[in-house]
N, C-alpha and C positions, 0 to 999 in steps of 0.2 A: 507486398504493398498492394492495396486494392485499387481498382480503377477509380480515377477521380471523376465522379459524375455530378457532384453537387457544385453549385455556384460558389464563387469566392466569398460572397456575403453569407451564404448558408454555413460554410465552413468556419468563418470567423465567428458567427453566432454560437455555434456548438463548441468552438474552442473556448469562448468566454464562459458559456454555461458549464462546461466540463471543469474549467479552472475554478469557477465560483463554488461548485459543489465540492470539489476536492479540497478547497481551502477552509472548509468549515472545521474548526478545531474541537471536535467532540470531546476529546479527553479533557481539555482545558475547561470547556463549558460544564461538563458533568462534575468535575471535582469542585468547581466553584458552586454549582447548584446544590451539591450534597454537603457543602461545608467541609471539604476534605483538605482545604488549604490551597496555596498557590503551587500548582504543579511544576512551575518553572523553578521552584525552590526545593523540590523533592527529588531525591535520587539523582538521576542523570539530567533532570530538567527537561526531558523529552516529553512531547505531548501524546505519545502513543500508549497503547494498552499495557505494555510491559512496565512502563513507569507508573501508570495509574495503579497497577497491582502493588506497587511499593507503598501506596497509601494504606494498604491493609484491607481495602474494600474490593473483594472479588467481584461483586455485582457490578460496580462501576467499571472495573477492568473489562469484564465480559461485554458490557454494553458499549464500551469504547471500541472494542474489537469488532463487534457486529456493525456498529454505525460507520466506522471507518471503512469497512469492507462494503457496506451498503451504499455509501455515496459513490463508490466506483461502479457498482452494479447499475445504479440509477442513471449515472452519466452515460454509460454505454447503451443501455436499453432505450432510453429516451431518444438519443441521437439516431440509433438504428431504426426505431419506429417512425420517427418524423422526418428523417433525412435519408440515411443510407449507411452502407458499410464504411465508406470513406469518412463520413462525419463521426461514426461510432469509434473508429480507431483514433481519430484526432481528439475526440472528447476523452478517450481513455488516457492518452498521453498527457493531456492538459489537466485531467483530474489528479494524476500522479504528481505532476509538477505543482499543482495547487496544494496538495497535502504536504509535500516536502518543502515548498517555498511559498507559504501563504502571505499575501501582501499585508494582511491585518496584523501579522505578528513579526513584521520586519523581515519577512522572507526566511524566518527560522522556524521550520515546522518539524514534522515527524520523519521517520525513516522509511515509511511507505509500505511495510510488509502487509498489513491488513488490507490497505487499499489495493495493493498489487494482487492479492489473492481474490478480492472481489472483482477486480477487472478481468482476471483470468476466467473466473466463473462465468461472467457475462459474455466475454468474447467467444469462449469455446468451453462449455462446461466439463467435458472430459479432461481437458488440460487443467482446468481449475481444480477438479477433484484430485488429479495426480499431484498437483502442487500442494494442496492441503495435506495429503497423505505424507508427502516428503517433509513438509514443515512439522507435522505432528511427530513423525518418527524421529527426526533429527533433534527436535526439542526434548522429546521424552528420553532418548538415549544419552544425550549430553547434559541435559538440564540447563542448557544455555539457549535462551530465546533467539539470540541473533543467529545461532547456527541453523535454527529452523528456517528463518527467513532467507538466509544465504543459500541453503540447500534447495528451497522451493524456487528461488529465482534461477539458480544454476540449472535445474532440471527442466524449467519451462520451455526453453528453446528446443530441446530435444523432443519434448512432448508435442510441441507445435508441428514439428516436422513429421513425427511418427503418426500424428492424427490427421495429416493432410491439410493442415491450416497454414500452408505456405504463404498466403497473402498477409498473414499476421506476423511473419518472421521478423521483419525489420522493427516493427513495434515491440515484439517480444524481446529482441536484443536490446533496444533502447531502454525498456523498463527494467530488464535485468541489470544492465550497466548502472542505472540510476540507483537500484537497490544496493549494489555493491559499493557505489560511490558514497552513499549515505551511511554505509556501515564500515567505512575505512578505519575509523578509530576502534571499532569492535574487532575487526580483523587483526589489528595490531595487538590488542589485549588477548585475543584467543591464542595468538602465536606465543605470547609471553606467559600464558597461563593465568592471567589476572582478570579475565572476563567474569563478571558476577553471574551466579546461578539464578535461575528463575525464582523470584520472590525475595532475593537477597538485595540489600541496599548497595548502591554503587559506592 
């Protein structure tokens, strides 16, 4: 945990900014803009890139992945530049919560993997790189998107420790637990052998 050097008002401001950025539902907006239908009625109904891919539009899925990661990056970097490390970590947590529980969608958002990866890149890029490699390898080997996200989240805590980013450890644990919580149904399906493969309809 970083030293708290910012004022309460500053921290509140960056908490709100982080949540606001995180809560932008890019998957939902892109599918509507491109006329791909109501994402809530497609596949799993999730607003993330994996479900956007089930529309058959790979470009929309890739853009969703990049934008969902990007909003995490922007939240952290802006807070770090204009406030400090304490505000950056708070903005990171709130961006993740905003993506998973956006007020605009009745607090029913995405599962947070892309945003998690973006946050890790912005917080400590070597950790972000390691998480992305773990995500890609697990997803490639299993052909299960959720396995990639779970593996990236699971390894992040160890990477934070190994890279000397101990002040981010509590945040890393919180983000990891949130990813696992949002994937609890996926974990059950993985155990049962019924989790859909990448590109397969739910």
